[in-house]
N, C-alpha and C positions, 0 to 999 in steps of 0.2 A: 504494500500500500504506500502511496506517495501523498505528501502533504504540501500545500502551497506555502505554509509557514511552519517552521519548527523553532523551538526555543534554542538560543545559543548556549545558555547556561541553565541547568536544572539542579536544584537542591533537593535531596531526598532525606526526609526524617524517617528513618527505617524503624518503624515501631511494630511490635507484635511478636518478636522472636520468643519471648518468655511465654506468652499466651499460647502460641503455636505448639510449644513443647508441652505445656501443661495439659492442653486438650488431648494430647496423645499419650500422656502418662510418662513423658520423658523428663529428665533433668533439664534445667534452663540452659545449660551449656550446649545441649544438643540443638536447641532452637537457634542459638547464636551461630553454630556451625552451619545449620541450614541457611541462615541468613547470609553467610559468606558466599554460598553457591548462588544466591539471588544477586548479590553484588557482582559477581563475575558475569552473570547473564545480563544484568542491566548495563554493564560497561560495553559488552558486545553489541547489545541492542542500540545503545547510544551511538556507537560508531556506525552501525548499519543505517540509522535514520538521520545521520548528519549532525548530531549534537556535538558541540565543540568543547564544552566544559561540564563536568559533573562534580557536584559537591555532596559528600556523604556525611551525615551526622553519626559518627562512629561512637564517640564517647563524650558526653557533656561534662562540664565541671561538677554538676550535681550528681552525675552517675558515680563519681569517685567515692561518694559516701555510701554506696551500696555495700553489702557484706563483702569482706575482704576476699573470700574464696571466689566469688563471682567476678570481682574486679580483676583479680589475678588471672582468671581464665580469659577475660577479655583482653588483658595485656598480652597474654600468650598468643591468642588468635591474631592480634595486631602484629606481633613480631613475625609470626609465620607468614602472614600475608605480605608484609613489607619485604620479605626476603625473596619474593617471586620476581626478582629483577629481570631474569631472562625472559619471563613472560611479558613483562611491561615493555621491554626493549623490542621483542618480536612483534608486539601489537602496536609499537610506536606510541606508547602512552607516557606522558609526562606526569609524574606523581609529585604532588606538593602536600604538605601537612600544615593545617591551621590549628593553633591552640597554644597553650602554655606548656612549657617543658617542666614546670614546677610540679613535683609529685610523681613524675613519670620515672620508671626504672632507667638506669643509665644505659643498659643495653638496648632499650627501646628507642631512646633518643639517638643513640648511635645508628640504629637501623634506619631511622627517619632521615638523618643526614646523608647516609649512604645512598638510599634510594632516590632522594632529591638530586644528589650530585650526578648519579649515573644515568638518570632519565631526563636530565635538563634539556637535552637537544631533541627530544621526541616531540612530534608536532601534530599527530592525528587527533589526539584527545588529551585534555588536561583533566586529571583526576585529583580533586582536592579532598583529602581526608581530614575531617574535623575531629581531632583527638584531644581530650581535656580542653574542650572548647566551650566558650560561652559568648554570646553576642555582646552583652554588656561589658564583659571583661575585655573583649577586643577593642571596644571604643575607649574604655579607660586606659588600656595599654597604649593606644595611639596618642591620647592626650598627654599622658605622662612622658612618652618618648619625645613628643614635640617640645614639652616644657624643658626636658633635659637638654635638648638641642638649642634651646633659646628661641623657639618659635612662639612669639607672643600672639600672633594672629594668623590664621590659616584659611586659605580658600579650599574649595572642594578637591582640587588636584593635590594640594599639599597634604591635606588630611588623609586622603586615600593612600598616599605613599607610605603612611605610617601604620596601615592595617597589616595584619599578619601576612597576607599575600595580596598581590595586585592582580585581581581577577575581574572579569566583566560582571556587571550587576546581574543578579538573578532575574531570569525571565519567568521562571516557574518554580514553585515550591510544592513538593508532593509529600503528603503524610499518609502513611498506611495505618490500618487497624482501627479506624473510626474516631480517633481523637481529633479535636478541632482547635488546635492551638499551635503556635510556633515554637514554644518551649525554648526561647532564648537562642534561636538558630539564625545566624547571619542577619541580625537586625538591620544593620546599616545597608547591606547589599540587597535587602528584601524590599526596599522602599516602594518600588512599583512592580513587584513580582505578582504574577497571577498565582492563585492558590488552588490546589487540587487535593481533595480529601477522598479517601476510599476506605471502605470497611475491610478490605482484603488485608490479611496479615502479611508482613514483609516476606516471609519465606514462600508465600503463594503468589507473589507479584511476578507474573510471567509475561510472555510477549503479548498475549491477549490484553492484559491489563495495561501494558506499556502503550499499545496502540490506542486503547480507550483514552488514556491520558493525553496522548498527542492529538487525538481527535477533538477532545474538549478544548485544548489550547488553540487549535486551529480555527475554532469557531468564535473565539473571543476577539472583540475589538479593543485594542489597547490605546487608551487616550492620553496617558501620562499627564493628566490634569487639564488637558486641552479640550476644546469642543470640536467634535468631528462631524456633527450633523450639518 
């Protein structure tokens, strides 16, 4: 299927892994593992349909307060995924990570630096992984960094240069599992993003759901505050 308009940058709030596992009598970690398979599928589908940038809400600053065993499992999944450098290079995917390194294990921060360096010249898709990320924290981080550099007054371009990563604004934010909120996800970049909510749990978000998402976006008229009538 072809679309006349597709979003350049999609952000996914990947919700429902735990519920998916619970419904099947599995431990929560099995739901997160199933979610990784959906991540791989969504990346391939994004390339197939011409999406340029994908941001994934992997781990929020609030998620860090979950039980230690679950957080450690999530860190372990992130480590293993970030080490798939050969796959990223083969698929020509540039990987960047947004978020604070405070509280992350040293080997995980090392893995982040390595994958960002080795994939920096890849061009077919930018994959932004939000790890230990919060939208408010990113804005505060940018303000403090500007103050440290002596920037007393900033325009849009200057402010954006102090964000975690310099990425295009979000065109579309997708949240699975039926929740209807942004949960502190890329608040600055979401200023004019279209919102798409689905009851489907993240591990069940397949190509059919991906096409429904794009179809919904394709039907929308984006005004950016202007009058188009």
